[in-house]
N, CA, C and O atoms as a MOPAC input file, in Angstrom:
PM7 MOZYME 1SCF
protein

 N      0.89600 1    -1.28100 1     0.02600 1
 C     -0.22700 1     0.02600 1    -0.17200 1
 C      0.82500 1     1.52300 1     0.29400 1
 O      0.35400 1     2.65500 1     0.40200 1
 N      2.07400 1     1.22000 1     0.48200 1
 C      2.45700 1     2.22700 1     0.85300 1
 C      3.50000 1     2.71400 1    -0.48800 1
 O      3.78500 1     3.91000 1    -0.54000 1
 N      4.01500 1     1.84700 1    -1.48100 1
 C      4.17400 1     2.19300 1    -2.83200 1
 C      3.23900 1     2.76000 1    -3.75600 1
 O      3.65300 1     3.34400 1    -4.75700 1
 N      2.10900 1     2.65100 1    -3.53300 1
 C      1.13700 1     3.12700 1    -4.34900 1
 C      0.14800 1     4.33700 1    -3.94900 1
 O     -0.66300 1     4.85600 1    -4.71500 1
 N      0.37900 1     4.70100 1    -2.54700 1
 C     -0.66800 1     5.38900 1    -1.81900 1
 C     -0.35100 1     6.86500 1    -2.50400 1
 O     -1.34000 1     7.52200 1    -2.82800 1
 N      0.73100 1     7.33300 1    -2.70400 1
 C      0.83900 1     8.50200 1    -3.37800 1
 C      0.26900 1     8.89000 1    -4.44300 1
 O      0.02100 1    10.07700 1    -4.65700 1
 N     -0.12600 1     7.55900 1    -5.56800 1
 C     -0.63600 1     7.78300 1    -6.83800 1
 C     -2.17800 1     7.56900 1    -6.68000 1
 O     -2.85200 1     7.73700 1    -7.69700 1
 N     -2.83000 1     7.20800 1    -5.48800 1
 C     -4.01300 1     7.28700 1    -5.11000 1
 C     -4.86000 1     7.85400 1    -4.79400 1
 O     -6.03600 1     7.94300 1    -5.14500 1
 N     -3.63500 1     8.71800 1    -3.34700 1
 C     -4.41800 1    10.06100 1    -2.66500 1
 C     -3.68100 1    11.12200 1    -3.01800 1
 O     -2.45200 1    11.12100 1    -3.10100 1
 N     -4.55600 1    12.23400 1    -3.27800 1
 C     -3.93000 1    13.23200 1    -3.74800 1
 C     -3.01900 1    13.83400 1    -2.65200 1
 O     -3.34700 1    13.62900 1    -1.48300 1
 N     -1.99100 1    14.50300 1    -2.89600 1
 C     -1.14000 1    15.23900 1    -1.71100 1
 C     -1.46300 1    16.30600 1    -0.78800 1
 O     -0.85200 1    16.66000 1     0.22000 1
 N     -2.99300 1    16.95700 1    -1.52800 1
 C     -3.53800 1    17.87500 1    -0.97100 1
 C     -4.38100 1    17.67700 1     0.01900 1
 O     -4.85600 1    18.63600 1     0.62600 1
 N     -4.76200 1    16.10200 1     0.39900 1
 C     -5.75400 1    15.63300 1     1.13500 1
 C     -5.30100 1    15.34500 1     2.28200 1
 O     -4.25500 1    14.70300 1     2.38000 1
 N     -6.01700 1    15.77300 1     3.40500 1
 C     -5.59400 1    15.58800 1     4.70600 1
 C     -6.59700 1    14.60400 1     5.65600 1
 O     -6.23700 1    14.01600 1     6.67600 1
 N     -8.00500 1    14.58000 1     5.02800 1
 C     -8.26300 1    13.06800 1     6.19400 1
 C     -7.83100 1    11.51300 1     5.56300 1
 O     -7.46700 1    11.14800 1     4.44600 1
 N     -8.03400 1    10.88900 1     6.69700 1
 C     -7.65300 1     9.32300 1     6.41400 1
 C     -5.93900 1     9.35300 1     5.65300 1
 O     -5.62600 1     8.46500 1     4.86000 1
 N     -5.21800 1    10.17700 1     5.92500 1
 C     -3.67900 1     9.93100 1     5.63800 1
 C     -2.91300 1    10.46900 1     7.09900 1
 O     -2.99200 1    11.51600 1     7.74100 1
 N     -2.14800 1     9.21400 1     7.26900 1
 C     -0.80200 1     9.27800 1     8.56700 1
 C     -0.49900 1    10.90800 1     8.70800 1
 O     -0.60000 1    11.75100 1     7.81800 1
 N     -0.19200 1    11.05400 1     9.76800 1
 C      0.11100 1    12.48400 1     9.66200 1
 C     -0.48400 1    13.97000 1     9.59300 1
 O     -0.00300 1    15.04100 1     9.96100 1
 N     -1.88300 1    13.59900 1     8.89900 1
 C     -2.47700 1    14.69800 1     8.79500 1
 C     -4.05700 1    14.31000 1     9.52200 1
 O     -4.59600 1    13.23100 1     9.76700 1
 N     -4.48200 1    15.72500 1     9.72100 1
 C     -5.73800 1    15.65000 1    10.08900 1
 C     -6.98600 1    16.47000 1     9.50500 1
 O     -6.76700 1    17.55600 1     8.96800 1
 N     -8.08200 1    16.05000 1     9.58400 1
 C     -9.09200 1    16.81100 1     8.57100 1
 C     -9.56900 1    18.07700 1     8.83800 1
 O    -10.22700 1    18.73600 1     8.03300 1
 N     -9.21300 1    18.48300 1    10.09000 1
 C     -9.57900 1    19.87700 1    10.68700 1
 C     -8.30200 1    20.66400 1    10.30000 1
 O     -8.32400 1    21.89100 1    10.40300 1
 N     -7.38900 1    20.14100 1     9.93900 1
 C     -6.18400 1    20.64000 1     9.41600 1
 C     -6.85200 1    21.81500 1     8.23100 1
 O     -6.55100 1    23.00300 1     8.34800 1
 N     -7.36600 1    21.55300 1     7.60400 1
 C     -8.55000 1    22.36800 1     6.27500 1
 C     -9.34100 1    23.41700 1     6.80800 1
 O     -9.41000 1    24.51700 1     6.25900 1
 N    -10.02800 1    23.08600 1     8.00400 1
 C    -10.71500 1    24.05200 1     8.71800 1
 C    -10.22700 1    25.20600 1     9.26400 1
 O    -10.73100 1    26.32900 1     9.27600 1
 N     -8.63600 1    24.60100 1     9.95700 1
 C     -7.89700 1    25.74300 1    10.62300 1
 C     -7.17000 1    26.62000 1     9.37100 1
 O     -6.65900 1    27.70000 1     9.66900 1
 N     -7.12900 1    26.16600 1     8.01400 1
 C     -6.46200 1    26.94000 1     7.19100 1
 C     -7.52900 1    27.92400 1     6.98200 1
 O     -7.32400 1    29.06800 1     7.38900 1
 N     -8.85600 1    27.59000 1     6.29400 1
 C     -9.44300 1    28.30400 1     5.98800 1
 C    -10.12000 1    29.32700 1     7.25200 1
 O    -10.87000 1    30.22300 1     6.86300 1
 N     -9.94000 1    29.23900 1     8.28900 1
 C    -10.01800 1    29.84700 1     9.28200 1
 C     -9.41100 1    31.16900 1     9.18000 1
 O     -9.98200 1    32.25200 1     9.31000 1
 N     -7.56000 1    30.82800 1     8.80600 1
 C     -7.01000 1    31.53000 1     9.12300 1
 C     -6.89900 1    32.46700 1     7.70200 1
 O     -6.28500 1    33.52000 1     7.87100 1
 N     -7.25000 1    32.30100 1     6.75900 1
 C     -7.93800 1    32.85400 1     5.41900 1
 C     -8.65100 1    33.82400 1     5.58500 1
 O     -8.60400 1    34.91400 1     5.01400 1
 N     -9.58600 1    33.33000 1     6.66200 1
 C    -10.60400 1    34.20900 1     6.79800 1
 C    -10.00700 1    35.50600 1     7.57900 1
 O     -9.96900 1    36.67500 1     7.19500 1
 N     -9.64600 1    35.04700 1     8.55000 1
 C     -9.07300 1    36.23700 1     9.48400 1
 C     -8.02400 1    37.39100 1     8.67400 1
 O     -8.00700 1    38.61500 1     8.80600 1
 N     -7.08500 1    36.41900 1     7.70600 1
 C     -6.44700 1    37.44400 1     6.85600 1
 C     -7.36700 1    38.68900 1     6.27800 1
 O     -7.19600 1    39.87600 1     6.55700 1
 N     -8.34300 1    38.16600 1     5.44000 1
 C     -9.25800 1    38.80400 1     4.71700 1
 C     -9.57300 1    39.88600 1     5.50400 1
 O     -9.28700 1    40.98100 1     5.01800 1
 N    -10.17100 1    39.87000 1     6.76900 1
 C    -10.89800 1    40.71800 1     7.74300 1
 C     -9.76800 1    41.93100 1     8.19600 1
 O     -9.96700 1    43.14400 1     8.14400 1
 N     -8.52000 1    41.23200 1     8.65700 1
 C     -7.55500 1    42.08800 1     8.60400 1
 C     -6.99300 1    42.98900 1     7.65300 1
 O     -6.43700 1    44.08600 1     7.71300 1
 N     -7.22500 1    42.39900 1     6.99500 1
 C     -6.32100 1    43.56300 1     5.43600 1
 C     -7.55800 1    43.80000 1     4.58000 1
 O     -7.41200 1    43.92800 1     3.36400 1
 N     -8.65400 1    43.86100 1     5.08200 1
 C     -9.99400 1    44.36600 1     3.80500 1
 C     -9.92600 1    45.28200 1     3.38600 1
 O    -10.47500 1    45.35900 1     2.28700 1
 N     -9.30300 1    46.46600 1     3.86900 1
 C     -9.31400 1    47.98000 1     3.34200 1
 C     -8.05000 1    48.14300 1     3.71100 1
 O     -7.86100 1    47.68900 1     4.84000 1
 N     -7.29200 1    48.51600 1     3.31400 1
 C     -6.21500 1    49.08200 1     3.80000 1
 C     -5.98700 1    50.02000 1     2.30000 1
 O     -6.19600 1    49.74900 1     1.11700 1
 N     -5.44000 1    51.27900 1     3.03400 1
 C     -5.24500 1    52.52600 1     2.06800 1
 C     -4.17500 1    52.86000 1     1.87800 1
 O     -3.43000 1    53.32700 1     2.73900 1
 N     -3.80800 1    52.62000 1     0.30900 1
 C     -2.04700 1    52.57500 1    -0.00400 1
 C     -1.49300 1    53.95700 1     0.55000 1
 O     -0.34200 1    54.21100 1     0.90500 1
 N     -2.31800 1    54.57200 1     0.53600 1
 C     -1.98600 1    56.30400 1     0.76300 1
 C     -1.55600 1    55.83700 1     2.25500 1
 O     -0.36000 1    56.10500 1     2.37100 1
 N     -1.92500 1    55.39800 1     3.13700 1
 C     -1.94200 1    55.49000 1     4.42500 1
 C     -0.80700 1    54.55800 1     4.96400 1
 O     -0.16500 1    54.61500 1     6.01300 1
 N     -0.77300 1    53.84600 1     4.11200 1
 C      0.18200 1    52.49300 1     4.29900 1
 C      1.92700 1    53.31700 1     4.09100 1
 O      2.94400 1    53.33700 1     4.78400 1
 N      1.48900 1    53.96900 1     2.62300 1
 C      3.05400 1    54.71500 1     2.34400 1
 C      3.19500 1    56.09300 1     3.46500 1
 O      4.32800 1    56.43800 1     3.79900 1
 N      2.41900 1    56.56700 1     3.81000 1
 C      2.79700 1    57.64500 1     4.71900 1
 C      3.40900 1    56.69400 1     6.03700 1
 O      4.58400 1    56.70400 1     6.40400 1
 N      2.27000 1    55.85600 1     6.65900 1
 C      3.13400 1    55.27700 1     8.25600 1
 C      4.50800 1    54.53800 1     7.75400 1
 O      5.54000 1    54.65600 1     8.41500 1
 N      4.46800 1    53.87900 1     6.71600 1
 C      5.82900 1    53.34400 1     6.56900 1
 C      7.54400 1    54.42300 1     6.22700 1
 O      8.73100 1    54.26000 1     6.50900 1
 N      6.62800 1    55.62200 1     5.39600 1
 C      7.79300 1    57.02300 1     5.43000 1
 C      7.91700 1    57.39700 1     6.66500 1
 O      9.04300 1    57.85500 1     6.85700 1
 N      7.06900 1    57.40700 1     7.85300 1
 C      7.27400 1    58.30200 1     8.90800 1
 C      8.09500 1    57.28100 1     9.82200 1
 O      8.85200 1    57.73600 1    10.67900 1
 N      7.98100 1    56.18900 1     9.68200 1
 C      8.47900 1    54.87600 1    10.65100 1
 C     10.39600 1    54.91800 1     9.65200 1
 O     11.25900 1    54.08800 1     9.93900 1
 N     10.55400 1    55.69500 1     8.89700 1
 C     11.72200 1    55.59000 1     8.05000 1
 C     12.00500 1    54.28600 1     7.47900 1
 O     13.15100 1    53.88200 1     7.67900 1
 N     11.41800 1    53.71400 1     6.97500 1
 C     11.24900 1    52.57400 1     6.14900 1
 C     11.96300 1    53.22100 1     4.59200 1
 O     11.65900 1    54.25000 1     3.98900 1
 N     12.91800 1    52.26000 1     4.28700 1
 C     13.85000 1    52.84300 1     2.65600 1
 C     12.80000 1    52.96200 1     1.72700 1
 O     11.84600 1    52.18400 1     1.72600 1
 N     12.90700 1    53.75700 1     1.05300 1
 C     12.14700 1    54.13400 1    -0.16500 1
 C     12.00100 1    52.84200 1    -1.06200 1
 O     11.00200 1    52.95000 1    -1.77300 1
 N     12.50100 1    51.96500 1    -1.20600 1
 C     12.81100 1    51.00400 1    -2.35300 1
 C     11.97800 1    49.67000 1    -1.52500 1
 O     11.44300 1    48.73200 1    -2.11600 1
 N     12.02200 1    49.84400 1    -0.10600 1
 C     11.20800 1    48.84200 1     0.69500 1
 C      9.45200 1    49.28000 1     0.57400 1
 O      8.51400 1    48.48200 1     0.56000 1
 N      9.37700 1    50.86100 1     0.49100 1
 C      8.08100 1    50.91100 1     0.59900 1
 C      7.17900 1    50.73700 1    -0.83100 1
 O      5.98400 1    50.44600 1    -0.87700 1
 N      8.31100 1    51.06100 1    -2.28400 1
 C      8.16900 1    50.59400 1    -3.29800 1
 C      7.52400 1    49.08300 1    -3.65700 1
 O      6.63400 1    48.75700 1    -4.44300 1
 N      8.37400 1    48.29600 1    -2.72600 1
 C      7.95300 1    46.88400 1    -2.97900 1
 C      6.44100 1    46.62200 1    -2.16200 1
 O      5.52000 1    45.98100 1    -2.66900 1
 N      6.39600 1    47.20200 1    -0.91000 1
 C      5.13100 1    46.75600 1    -0.24100 1
 C      3.69700 1    47.16200 1    -0.96300 1
 O      2.55800 1    46.71500 1    -0.82800 1
 N      4.27500 1    48.23800 1    -1.81300 1
 C      2.92800 1    49.15500 1    -2.57500 1
 C      3.00800 1    47.95900 1    -3.64400 1
 O      1.86100 1    47.69900 1    -4.00600 1
 N      3.89700 1    47.18900 1    -4.23900 1
 C      3.61300 1    46.51900 1    -5.52200 1
 C      3.05200 1    44.91700 1    -4.77900 1
 O      2.70700 1    43.95100 1    -5.45900 1
 N      3.06900 1    44.94300 1    -3.48200 1
 C      2.77300 1    43.50100 1    -3.11800 1
 C      0.98300 1    43.36900 1    -2.82800 1
 O      0.10300 1    42.51400 1    -2.92500 1
 N      1.12000 1    44.69600 1    -2.45200 1
 C     -0.42400 1    45.02500 1    -1.50900 1
 C     -1.09900 1    45.44700 1    -2.89000 1
 O     -2.12200 1    44.86300 1    -3.24800 1
 N     -0.59500 1    46.35300 1    -3.58800 1
 C     -1.68100 1    46.75800 1    -4.61000 1
 C     -1.57500 1    46.12700 1    -6.15600 1
 O     -2.24500 1    46.70000 1    -7.01500 1
 N     -0.83000 1    45.06300 1    -6.52100 1
 C     -1.22800 1    44.54300 1    -7.53000 1
 C     -1.28600 1    42.68400 1    -7.47800 1
 O     -0.71600 1    41.78500 1    -8.09600 1
 N     -1.92100 1    42.73100 1    -6.79400 1
 C     -2.17200 1    41.21100 1    -6.04100 1
 C     -3.00700 1    40.30500 1    -7.13700 1
 O     -4.08200 1    40.76800 1    -7.51700 1
 N     -2.61400 1    39.17500 1    -7.60700 1
 C     -3.35400 1    38.19700 1    -8.25900 1
 C     -3.55500 1    37.15200 1    -8.13700 1
 O     -2.44800 1    36.84100 1    -7.69600 1
 N     -4.32600 1    35.85700 1    -8.16800 1
 C     -4.37800 1    34.68800 1    -7.61400 1
 C     -4.48500 1    33.68100 1    -8.76900 1
 O     -4.71600 1    33.96700 1    -9.94400 1
 N     -4.33700 1    32.78700 1    -8.39300 1
 C     -4.90400 1    31.40600 1    -9.30400 1
 C     -5.32300 1    30.32200 1    -8.42000 1
 O     -4.86800 1    30.07200 1    -7.30300 1
 N     -6.37100 1    29.62400 1    -9.14200 1
 C     -6.78500 1    28.32500 1    -8.57500 1
 C     -6.43300 1    26.97900 1    -9.13800 1
 O     -6.13400 1    26.88700 1   -10.32800 1
 N     -6.44900 1    26.02400 1    -8.42000 1
 C     -6.54300 1    24.65100 1    -9.35600 1
 C     -7.74200 1    24.11800 1    -9.36600 1
 O     -8.50800 1    24.02500 1    -8.40600 1
 N     -7.98100 1    23.62000 1   -10.89800 1
 C     -8.95900 1    23.14000 1   -11.24600 1
 C     -8.83500 1    21.97300 1   -11.99300 1
 O     -8.23800 1    21.86900 1   -13.06400 1
 N     -9.56400 1    20.89000 1   -11.24100 1
 C     -8.92200 1    19.42300 1   -11.56300 1
 C     -7.58900 1    19.23500 1   -11.59000 1
 O     -7.26300 1    18.40500 1   -12.43800 1
 N     -6.41200 1    19.84700 1   -10.77900 1
 C     -5.35100 1    19.55200 1   -10.55600 1
 C     -4.39100 1    20.55300 1   -11.50900 1
 O     -3.17200 1    20.56400 1   -11.68200 1
 N     -5.54600 1    21.44700 1   -12.08900 1
 C     -4.50600 1    22.07900 1   -12.96500 1
 C     -4.93900 1    23.61400 1   -12.86100 1
 O     -6.06200 1    24.04400 1   -13.12600 1
 N     -3.91800 1    24.30900 1   -12.45700 1
 C     -4.03300 1    25.80700 1   -12.59100 1
 C     -4.46200 1    26.64500 1   -13.46400 1
 O     -3.87400 1    26.71300 1   -14.54300 1
 N     -5.66600 1    27.53400 1   -13.17600 1
 C     -6.26600 1    28.31300 1   -14.11800 1
 C     -5.41500 1    29.95100 1   -14.41200 1
 O     -4.46900 1    30.30500 1   -13.70800 1
 N     -5.77400 1    30.50400 1   -15.16100 1
 C     -5.08200 1    31.70400 1   -15.38300 1
 C     -5.34900 1    32.76700 1   -14.03300 1
 O     -6.36000 1    32.83100 1   -13.33400 1
 N     -4.35400 1    33.39700 1   -13.94900 1
 C     -4.27000 1    34.14800 1   -12.89000 1
 C     -5.45800 1    35.17600 1   -13.15300 1
 O     -5.83300 1    35.60100 1   -14.24600 1
 N     -5.98500 1    35.48600 1   -11.83000 1
 C     -7.02700 1    37.07900 1   -11.90800 1
 C     -6.75500 1    37.75400 1   -10.96200 1
 O     -6.26500 1    37.28300 1    -9.93600 1
 N     -7.05200 1    39.10600 1   -11.15000 1
 C     -6.88000 1    40.23600 1   -10.04000 1
 C     -7.63000 1    39.74700 1    -9.10900 1
 O     -8.59200 1    39.00600 1    -9.31100 1
 N     -7.09900 1    40.26700 1    -7.65200 1
 C     -7.92900 1    40.00000 1    -6.74500 1
 C     -9.21500 1    41.05600 1    -6.50200 1
 O     -9.02500 1    42.26900 1    -6.59700 1
 N    -10.17300 1    40.65500 1    -6.26800 1
 C    -11.32600 1    41.98800 1    -6.01300 1
 C    -11.72400 1    42.39100 1    -4.40400 1
 O    -12.20200 1    43.42800 1    -3.94400 1
 N    -11.27400 1    40.97900 1    -3.68400 1
 C    -11.90200 1    41.54700 1    -2.47400 1
 C    -10.32700 1    40.83500 1    -1.18800 1
 O     -9.47100 1    40.02800 1    -1.55100 1
 N    -10.38500 1    41.21000 1    -0.35200 1
 C     -9.21500 1    41.47800 1     0.40100 1
 C     -8.22400 1    42.51600 1     0.43700 1
 O     -8.70300 1    43.64900 1     0.40800 1
 N     -7.12200 1    42.44800 1     0.48600 1
 C     -6.65500 1    43.92300 1     0.56600 1
 C     -7.12400 1    44.93900 1    -0.27500 1
 O     -6.20500 1    44.98500 1    -1.09200 1
 N     -7.66400 1    45.50100 1    -0.50700 1
 C     -8.61400 1    46.82200 1    -0.98300 1
 C     -7.43100 1    47.88200 1    -1.25700 1
 O     -6.37700 1    47.84800 1    -0.62200 1
 N     -7.66800 1    48.69300 1    -2.12100 1
 C     -7.21100 1    50.20400 1    -2.06300 1
 C     -8.14900 1    51.10200 1    -2.47300 1
 O     -9.04200 1    50.74500 1    -3.24100 1
 N     -8.06800 1    52.24600 1    -2.05600 1
 C     -9.03300 1    53.60600 1    -2.15700 1
 C     -8.76600 1    54.35000 1    -2.43400 1
 O     -9.54000 1    55.30600 1    -2.47800 1

């Protein structure tokens, strides 16, 4: 069974696999929701102002604006990634 288990059970499956628990997926989903709540409305101008007042280097500020303002995602459908799409929820700019 150990020789063929990786071909039978998908690597992302968390239930009924040694050292994995079905609750792991629930915990991950909860973390994603909490992250969304924490960063749902980040004003890029405010972020830039705060990082500037805290004396972060200009290059670092630029990286942060890129990370927050140009987010795209992709999901797997039947094991294959679909084309990337821009995030419409989560970190928003105003």
